[in-house]
C-alpha positions as a Markdown table, in Angstrom:
| # | Residue | x | y | z |
|---|---|---|---|---|
| 1 | Ala | -0.3 | 0.4 | 0.0 |
| 2 | Pro | 0.9 | 3.7 | -0.6 |
| 3 | Ala | 2.6 | 5.2 | 2.2 |
| 4 | Met | 1.3 | 9.1 | 0.7 |
| 5 | Arg | -1.6 | 9.8 | -1.6 |
| 6 | Phe | -1.7 | 12.8 | -3.4 |
| 7 | Pro | -4.9 | 14.0 | -5.2 |
| 8 | Gly | -4.4 | 14.9 | -8.7 |
| 9 | Gly | -5.9 | 15.8 | -11.8 |
| 10 | Asp | -8.0 | 13.9 | -14.0 |
| 11 | Thr | -5.2 | 13.3 | -16.6 |
| 12 | Pro | -2.0 | 10.7 | -16.0 |
| 13 | Ser | 0.7 | 11.9 | -14.1 |
| 14 | Val | 4.0 | 12.7 | -16.5 |
| 15 | Cys | 7.0 | 13.3 | -14.3 |
| 16 | Val | 7.0 | 14.1 | -10.5 |
| 17 | Arg | 10.0 | 17.1 | -9.7 |
| 18 | Phe | 11.2 | 17.9 | -6.3 |
| 19 | Asn | 12.3 | 21.6 | -5.7 |
| 20 | Pro | 16.1 | 21.1 | -4.5 |
| 21 | Val | 15.2 | 23.9 | -2.0 |
| 22 | Phe | 15.0 | 22.5 | 1.2 |
| 23 | Tyr | 12.1 | 24.8 | 3.3 |
| 24 | Lys | 11.3 | 25.5 | 6.7 |
| 25 | His | 8.1 | 23.9 | 8.2 |
| 26 | Arg | 4.9 | 26.7 | 7.9 |
| 27 | Asp | 4.2 | 27.8 | 11.6 |
| 28 | Glu | 1.2 | 26.3 | 12.0 |
| 29 | Tyr | 2.8 | 22.8 | 12.6 |
| 30 | Glu | 5.7 | 24.2 | 14.5 |
| 31 | Ala | 3.2 | 25.6 | 17.6 |
| 32 | Ser | 2.8 | 23.3 | 19.8 |
| 33 | Gly | 2.2 | 20.3 | 18.2 |
| 34 | Glu | -0.8 | 21.5 | 16.2 |
| 35 | Gly | -2.0 | 20.4 | 13.0 |
| 36 | Glu | -0.6 | 16.8 | 11.7 |
| 37 | Met | 3.2 | 16.5 | 10.2 |
| 38 | Leu | 3.3 | 14.1 | 7.6 |
| 39 | Thr | 6.6 | 13.5 | 7.8 |
| 40 | Asp | 9.2 | 13.6 | 10.3 |
| 41 | Leu | 11.9 | 15.6 | 8.6 |
| 42 | Pro | 13.5 | 18.6 | 10.0 |
| 43 | Tyr | 12.2 | 20.0 | 6.6 |
| 44 | Arg | 9.7 | 20.0 | 3.9 |
| 45 | Phe | 10.2 | 19.5 | 0.5 |
| 46 | Val | 8.0 | 21.4 | -2.8 |
| 47 | Phe | 7.4 | 19.2 | -5.4 |
| 48 | Ala | 5.7 | 19.6 | -8.7 |
| 49 | Val | 3.5 | 16.7 | -10.0 |
| 50 | Cys | 3.1 | 17.3 | -13.9 |
| 51 | Gly | -0.1 | 15.3 | -15.8 |
| 52 | Val | -1.1 | 15.9 | -19.5 |
| 53 | Glu | -3.0 | 19.0 | -19.0 |
| 54 | Gly | -1.5 | 20.9 | -16.0 |
| 55 | Val | 0.9 | 21.0 | -13.2 |
| 56 | Ala | 0.2 | 20.8 | -9.3 |
| 57 | Ile | 2.9 | 22.2 | -6.7 |
| 58 | Tyr | 2.2 | 20.2 | -3.4 |
| 59 | Asp | 4.4 | 20.4 | -0.3 |
| 60 | Thr | 4.9 | 17.7 | 2.3 |
| 61 | Asp | 3.5 | 19.5 | 5.1 |
| 62 | Glu | 0.2 | 18.5 | 3.4 |
| 63 | Thr | -1.8 | 16.5 | 1.0 |
| 64 | Lys | -3.7 | 18.6 | -0.7 |
| 65 | Pro | -2.2 | 20.9 | -3.6 |
| 66 | Ile | -0.6 | 24.5 | -2.5 |
| 67 | Ala | -0.8 | 25.8 | -6.0 |
| 68 | Met | -2.4 | 24.3 | -9.2 |
| 69 | Ile | -1.8 | 25.8 | -13.3 |
| 70 | Ser | -3.5 | 24.4 | -16.1 |
| 71 | Ala | -4.0 | 26.0 | -19.5 |
| 72 | Ile | -0.4 | 27.0 | -20.0 |
| 73 | His | 0.4 | 25.0 | -23.1 |
| 74 | Tyr | -2.0 | 23.2 | -26.6 |
| 75 | Ala | -0.7 | 19.8 | -26.2 |
| 76 | Ala | 0.3 | 17.1 | -23.7 |
| 77 | Ile | 3.1 | 18.8 | -21.0 |
| 78 | Thr | 6.0 | 16.3 | -21.0 |
| 79 | Asp | 8.3 | 17.7 | -18.4 |
| 80 | Cys | 9.4 | 20.0 | -16.0 |
| 81 | Ala | 12.9 | 21.3 | -14.1 |
| 82 | Trp | 13.6 | 23.3 | -11.3 |
| 83 | Ser | 15.8 | 26.1 | -11.6 |
| 84 | Pro | 18.8 | 25.9 | -8.5 |
| 85 | Asp | 18.0 | 28.1 | -6.2 |
| 86 | Gly | 14.3 | 26.6 | -6.6 |
| 87 | Ser | 12.5 | 30.0 | -8.0 |
| 88 | Cys | 11.6 | 28.6 | -11.7 |
| 89 | Leu | 9.8 | 25.6 | -13.1 |
| 90 | Val | 10.3 | 25.5 | -16.4 |
| 91 | Val | 7.2 | 23.1 | -18.2 |
| 92 | Thr | 8.0 | 21.3 | -21.8 |
| 93 | Ser | 5.3 | 20.5 | -24.0 |
| 94 | Thr | 4.9 | 18.5 | -27.2 |
| 95 | Asp | 3.3 | 21.6 | -29.3 |
| 96 | Gly | 6.9 | 22.6 | -28.7 |
| 97 | Tyr | 7.2 | 25.2 | -26.1 |
| 98 | Ala | 8.7 | 25.9 | -22.9 |
| 99 | Ser | 6.9 | 27.9 | -19.9 |
| 100 | Leu | 8.9 | 29.4 | -16.8 |
| 101 | Ile | 6.5 | 29.5 | -14.2 |
| 102 | Thr | 8.2 | 31.9 | -11.1 |
| 103 | Phe | 7.5 | 31.4 | -7.8 |
| 104 | Asp | 8.0 | 34.5 | -4.8 |
């Protein structure tokens, strides 16, 4: 049985890519044990799950997406890659284009 299940879109997942940056847990998870932690890691990961039609951004502090990006390509998404500093995600497609998604 899977250790975790992250809900996705209606289309198959194409790839999963982890952001290279280790992030601090959100304050609500650190305050007096409130909130349910999914992992016992001292940090959280952010990762992208690319489906054929869009991208879901998750972190390891919860099971629902923290962002959903869709309608960025005319054809099926094929892959994605994070920048070394974790601030950008490049998403490619069979339409021949690459989209740049930036995060603050």
